[in-house]
C-alpha positions, 0 to 999 in steps of 0.5 A, a space after each residue: 278433690 272438691 272445687 273451692 270458690 271464693 273471692 279476693 278482697 277486691 272482689 276477684 273470683 278465685 278457684 282452688 282445689 280442696 282435699 279434706 282429711 278426717 284427722 289432719 295433722 295440719 292444714 296447708 295452703 299450697 301455692 303453685 309456680 308461674 304458668 301453673 295451676 291446680 291441675 299440675 298439683 294433683 299428685 302433690 295434693 294426693 301425697 300431702 293428703 294420703 301420706 302426710 295426713 294434711 287437709 290441703 287447699 291449692 289455689 289458682 291465682 287470678 289469671 290462672 286456671 279457673 280464676 278470674 282477673 289478671 295477675 299482679 304482685 298485690 293481687 297474688 298476695 290478696 288471692 293467697 290471703 283469701 284462700 287462707 281465710 277460706 281454708 281457716 273458715 272451712 276447717 274452723 281454725 285460726 288463719 295463723 294455724 295454716 301451713 303455707 307451702 309455695 313453689 317458685 313464685 308461690 314461695 314468694 307469695 307464701 313468704 309475704 303472708 308468713 312474714 306479715 301475718 304469721 303461719 304455723 309453718 312455712 315451706 318453700 321450694 325452688 323460690 328466688 330471693 327477688 324477681 329482679 334477681 332471678 331475671 338478672 340471672 337469666 339475662 345478665 346484660 339487661 338492668 332487670 332491677 330497673 326494668 321490673 316493677 314487680 319485686 317479690 323481694 323474699 330476701 328482705 321479707 323472710 327476716 320478719 317471719 318467726 316460725 318453722 321454716 323448710 327451704 329447699 331448692 334443687 
């Protein structure tokens, strides 16, 4: 595992873990869930690299792990775009040739990038239709749609993605 350091468009300094592969079948950006960081993805990185022959970059969003700043919805999207750009430059491929993989909130970030910018493939696990809908499920007596400014509306965005999709939830 190699530490990767890069900056988002707004200058926020970010950190990730990169695992190279001498003959990768694909290049993937792995986006963790809320309250996570790259250290929690160590076994997943190992499996993706060794068993599935992928070159993988896992990202710490702003405010997570060793990345600076505080998380915001637009900021998380900027962070993922910066990570994908770093991986594409490192591997000398087009940004659209990166497979986007996201877990929970990382799935919402991956869907945003895939829907707006395209991707070689999109893999999301245990993500949600929107953040207010997920919160409403947890606290049904409060009007979460009115209370939350962060939307992460994956249900509205996924229709704009044209490419291979693996969606899992369990």
